[in-house]
C-alpha positions in Angstrom: 78.6 -60.9 -33.2 80.6 -58.6 -30.8 80.2 -55.7 -33.4 76.4 -56.3 -33.6 76.1 -56.2 -29.7 78.1 -52.9 -29.6 75.9 -51.3 -32.2 72.7 -52.4 -30.5 74.0 -51.1 -27.2 74.8 -47.7 -28.7 71.3 -47.5 -30.2 69.8 -48.4 -26.8 71.8 -45.7 -25.1 70.7 -43.1 -27.7 67.1 -44.1 -27.2 67.3 -43.5 -23.5 68.7 -39.9 -23.7 66.9 -36.6 -23.0 63.2 -37.2 -22.6 62.5 -33.8 -24.3 64.1 -35.1 -27.5 62.0 -37.1 -29.9 62.7 -38.5 -33.4 60.7 -38.3 -36.5 61.2 -39.8 -40.0 62.4 -37.7 -42.8 62.1 -38.3 -46.6 65.2 -40.5 -46.6 63.7 -42.7 -44.0 66.5 -41.9 -41.5 65.5 -40.6 -38.0 66.4 -37.1 -37.0 66.4 -35.5 -33.6 63.5 -33.1 -32.8 64.1 -30.6 -30.1 61.6 -29.6 -27.4 59.2 -26.8 -28.2 58.4 -24.4 -25.3 54.9 -22.9 -25.4 54.7 -19.8 -23.2 52.2 -17.1 -22.4 53.1 -13.4 -22.1 50.7 -11.1 -20.3 50.8 -7.3 -20.5 49.5 -4.2 -18.7 48.7 -2.6 -22.0 45.7 -2.7 -24.3 46.1 -5.1 -27.2 48.0 -3.7 -30.2 48.6 -0.3 -28.6 51.3 1.4 -30.8 54.7 0.8 -29.4 53.8 -0.5 -25.9 51.3 -3.1 -27.1 53.1 -4.0 -30.3 56.5 -4.5 -28.6 55.6 -7.8 -26.8 54.1 -9.1 -30.1 57.3 -8.3 -31.9 59.3 -9.9 -29.1 57.3 -13.1 -29.5 57.8 -13.2 -33.2 61.6 -12.5 -33.0 62.1 -15.2 -30.4 60.3 -17.8 -32.5 62.5 -17.0 -35.4 65.7 -16.8 -33.4 64.9 -20.1 -31.7 63.9 -21.8 -35.0 60.5 -22.4 -33.6 61.6 -23.9 -30.3 60.1 -21.0 -28.2 56.6 -20.0 -29.1 54.9 -17.2 -27.1 51.3 -16.2 -27.1 50.7 -12.6 -26.1 47.7 -11.5 -24.0 46.7 -7.8 -23.6 45.4 -6.3 -20.4 42.2 -7.9 -19.3 42.4 -10.9 -21.7 43.9 -13.3 -19.2 44.4 -11.2 -16.1 43.9 -7.5 -15.2 46.4 -4.9 -16.1 47.6 -4.5 -12.5 47.7 -8.3 -11.9 50.7 -9.0 -14.2 53.3 -9.2 -11.4 51.4 -11.7 -9.3 50.3 -13.8 -12.3 53.9 -14.3 -13.6 55.1 -14.8 -10.0 52.6 -17.6 -9.5 53.2 -19.2 -12.9 49.9 -18.3 -14.5 52.0 -17.0 -17.4 55.7 -17.5 -18.0 56.3 -13.8 -19.0 54.9 -10.4 -18.4 55.4 -6.9 -19.7 54.7 -3.8 -17.7 56.3 -1.1 -15.5 57.7 -1.6 -12.1 56.0 1.4 -10.5 52.7 -0.4 -10.8 53.8 -2.7 -8.0 54.9 0.1 -5.7 52.2 -0.9 -3.2 53.9 -4.3 -2.9 57.5 -3.1 -3.3 57.9 0.7 -2.8 61.5 0.9 -4.1 60.5 -0.9 -7.3 59.5 2.4 -8.8 63.2 3.3 -9.0 63.5 0.9 -11.9 60.8 2.6 -13.9 60.7 6.3 -13.4 62.2 8.7 -10.9 60.9 12.3 -11.0 63.6 14.7 -12.0 65.9 11.6 -12.4 67.8 10.0 -15.1 67.0 10.0 -18.8 66.5 6.9 -20.9 70.1 6.8 -22.0 71.4 7.4 -18.5 69.0 4.8 -17.0 70.2 2.2 -19.5 73.7 2.9 -18.5 72.9 2.4 -14.9 71.0 -0.8 -15.6 73.6 -2.5 -17.8 76.9 -1.1 -16.5 76.2 0.5 -13.2 74.8 -2.4 -11.2 71.1 -1.6 -11.7 70.0 -4.9 -13.2 71.7 -6.9 -10.5 70.0 -5.0 -7.8 66.7 -5.3 -9.6 67.0 -9.0 -9.8 67.9 -9.2 -6.2 64.8 -7.3 -5.3 62.5 -9.6 -7.3 64.2 -12.8 -6.3 61.8 -13.6 -3.4 58.9 -13.4 -5.8 60.4 -16.0 -8.2 60.8 -13.4 -11.0 63.6 -12.3 -13.3 63.2 -8.7 -14.5 64.8 -7.4 -17.7 64.6 -4.0 -19.4 61.7 -4.2 -21.8 61.6 -0.8 -23.4 61.7 2.9 -22.7 59.5 5.8 -23.8 62.1 8.5 -23.2 61.0 11.8 -21.6 57.3 12.0 -21.5 54.8 14.9 -21.6 53.5 16.3 -18.3 50.0 15.4 -19.4 46.5 16.5 -20.5 44.5 18.9 -18.4 41.0 20.2 -18.8 41.9 23.5 -17.2 44.9 25.8 -17.3 47.7 25.4 -14.7 49.0 28.8 -13.8 50.2 28.2 -10.3 50.5 25.6 -7.5 47.1 26.6 -6.3 45.6 25.2 -9.5 46.8 21.7 -8.4 44.7 21.7 -5.2 42.1 19.0 -5.4 43.1 18.1 -9.0 42.2 14.5 -9.7 44.9 13.2 -12.1 45.8 9.8 -13.4 49.5 9.5 -12.6 51.3 6.4 -11.3 54.4 5.8 -9.3 56.3 8.4 -7.4 54.8 11.1 -9.6 51.5 10.4 -8.0 52.9 10.7 -4.6 54.5 14.0 -5.4 51.2 15.3 -6.8 49.6 14.3 -3.5 52.2 16.2 -1.5 51.4 19.5 -3.3 47.6 19.1 -2.9 46.5 17.0 -5.9 44.7 13.7 -5.9 46.5 10.9 -7.8 44.3 8.2 -9.4 45.5 4.8 -10.4 44.1 3.7 -13.8 45.3 1.2 -16.4 45.9 2.6 -19.9 42.7 1.1 -21.3 40.5 3.2 -18.9 42.3 6.6 -19.2 40.3 8.1 -22.1 36.9 7.3 -20.6 37.8 8.6 -17.2 39.1 11.9 -18.6 36.1 12.3 -21.0 33.5 11.7 -18.4 35.1 13.9 -15.7 36.1 11.1 -13.4 39.5 12.7 -13.5 40.5 16.2 -14.3 43.9 15.4 -15.9 46.0 12.5 -17.0 49.5 11.8 -18.0 50.0 8.9 -20.4 53.2 8.9 -22.5 53.7 11.4 -25.3 52.2 12.5 -28.6 52.5 9.2 -30.4 50.6 7.1 -27.9 48.4 10.0 -26.7 47.1 10.6 -30.2 46.4 6.9 -30.6 44.2 7.0 -27.4 42.4 10.1 -28.6 43.2 12.0 -25.5 43.1 15.3 -27.4 39.4 14.9 -27.7 38.9 14.7 -24.0 41.2 17.6 -22.8 42.4 20.9 -24.3 45.7 21.7 -22.7 48.8 19.6 -23.2 51.6 20.4 -20.8 55.3 19.7 -20.7 58.0 18.8 -19.5 57.5 15.3 -18.2 59.1 16.0 -14.8 57.5 12.8 -13.4 58.9 10.4 -16.0 62.1 11.6 -17.7 62.7 7.9 -18.4 59.9 5.4 -18.3 61.8 2.1 -18.3 59.5 -0.8 -18.9 60.1 -4.3 -17.7 59.9 -7.8 -19.2 59.3 -10.3 -16.4 60.1 -14.0 -16.6 59.0 -16.6 -14.1 62.1 -18.1 -12.4 61.0 -21.8 -12.7 60.1 -21.3 -16.4 63.5 -19.6 -16.9 65.4 -22.5 -15.3 63.6 -25.0 -17.5 65.2 -23.4 -20.6 68.5 -24.4 -22.1 71.3 -21.8 -22.0 70.9 -20.8 -25.7 67.2 -19.9 -25.3 67.9 -17.9 -22.1 70.5 -15.9 -24.0 68.0 -15.3 -26.9 65.5 -13.9 -24.4 68.2 -11.6 -22.9 69.2 -10.4 -26.3 65.7 -10.0 -27.7 64.5 -7.9 -24.7 67.5 -5.6 -25.1 66.6 -5.3 -28.8 63.0 -4.5 -27.8 64.2 -1.8 -25.4 66.3 0.0 -28.0 63.7 -0.4 -30.7 60.9 1.1 -28.6 63.0 4.1 -27.7 63.9 4.6 -31.3 60.2 4.4 -32.4 59.1 6.9 -29.8 61.9 9.3 -30.9 60.8 9.0 -34.5 57.0 8.9 -34.1 56.5 11.6 -31.5 57.5 14.3 -33.9 54.9 13.7 -36.5 52.2 13.0 -33.9 52.8 16.3 -32.2 52.5 18.2 -35.5 49.1 16.4 -36.1 47.9 17.3 -32.6 48.8 21.0 -33.0 48.1 21.6 -36.7 45.0 19.4 -37.2 43.4 19.3 -33.8 44.4 22.7 -32.4 45.9 21.3 -29.2 47.4 24.0 -27.0 50.9 22.9 -25.9 52.1 24.7 -22.8 55.0 24.7 -20.4 54.3 24.2 -16.7 55.0 27.3 -14.7 58.4 27.5 -12.9 56.8 27.6 -9.5 54.8 24.4 -10.2 58.0 22.6 -11.3 59.8 23.9 -8.3 57.1 22.6 -6.0 57.2 19.2 -7.7 61.0 19.1 -7.4 61.0 19.9 -3.7 58.4 17.3 -2.9 60.2 14.7 -5.0 63.3 14.7 -2.7 61.3 13.6 0.4 59.1 11.1 -1.5 61.9 9.2 -3.2 64.2 9.3 -0.1 61.4 7.8 2.0 61.3 4.6 0.0 65.0 4.0 0.7 64.3 3.6 4.4 62.2 0.4 4.1 65.1 -2.0 4.4 68.8 -2.5 3.7 68.2 -3.5 0.0 66.1 -0.5 -0.7 68.8 1.7 0.7 71.4 0.1 -1.5 69.2 0.5 -4.6 68.6 4.2 -3.7 72.3 4.9 -3.1 73.3 3.2 -6.3 70.9 5.1 -8.4 71.7 8.5 -6.8 75.5 7.9 -7.1 75.2 7.1 -10.8 72.9 10.1 -11.4 75.4 12.4 -9.7 78.3 11.1 -11.8 76.5 11.0 -15.1 75.0 14.5 -14.5 78.4 15.9 -14.2 79.6 14.4 -17.4 76.4 15.2 -19.4 76.6 18.8 -18.2 79.6 19.2 -20.5 78.4 16.7 -23.2 74.8 16.0 -23.9 73.3 19.0 -22.1 76.1 21.4 -23.2 75.6 20.4 -26.8 71.8 20.7 -26.6 72.2 24.3 -25.2 74.6 25.2 -28.1 72.4 23.6 -30.7 69.2 25.3 -29.5 
């Protein structure tokens, strides 16, 4: 009788456990624990299924479902499907979606220093940026910056060095930039404004039409792989390099803090690992695909690839110093972020001058 009471008691305790755990019968008739399934939404700033940028969140969702054995299911929405492209930050902050994918310079109007976690003109490359993020204190500062908004940012990809962009007229001097209407986000747009241009903010899905119809005179997007996919070569003749404005376009995966806290530790670690994998995979894809895409643009479509004149690059570089430094003066945290980035850049620049850069010079 005592044994029966003990057994019944243990069964009662087991039945009163975690409310997220349920049981279901199996073939043998014995009950087996069923773990909670988390159904999330992920919204992006990119057009649905855009090569690399648009595909990466879809791949992330698939990988996490497999890694979690079906416990984390994520439905991905492209720009405009659930919210507008530039509404991702606020929507994830408010809990409209649990995750987002975009670039931090899109929120520069809300948080000026946020652009430092996306792209700094004449700043660090993708490899250098990843080093700062993961081992130089960057990610900790980024999360401190987003904490008041209830968001946890993670590196969600990188395009590598971009192209300077597509222009419907030749750029032979700084004078050719006067009054030029160009789609260019972040600090790059502010620099263009300082040298006489007119920066225009447009999501990726609107770039082609704006360039084709003359709403803008020029646009930067990413590089040959994505630019070819958008058909930008049919809207402008001249393709300029180097991508002074985005030597490293680091993308972000945003997670709502409350949603994050609701996850068990193993699922949190899976998201951390999967976003890192997404970042490396995207950079590898751009490195591989840009080559063939550039050949197609030049050989099949007759695109003219040109280098920006030295005086134009010099004007951009001079304006960059004041534009970027200005954002560091907003508050104490902005200054710490600026100082951290610049200190890491100075150190890595010294080493890369005798490693990466030195080797490239010898190879070329």
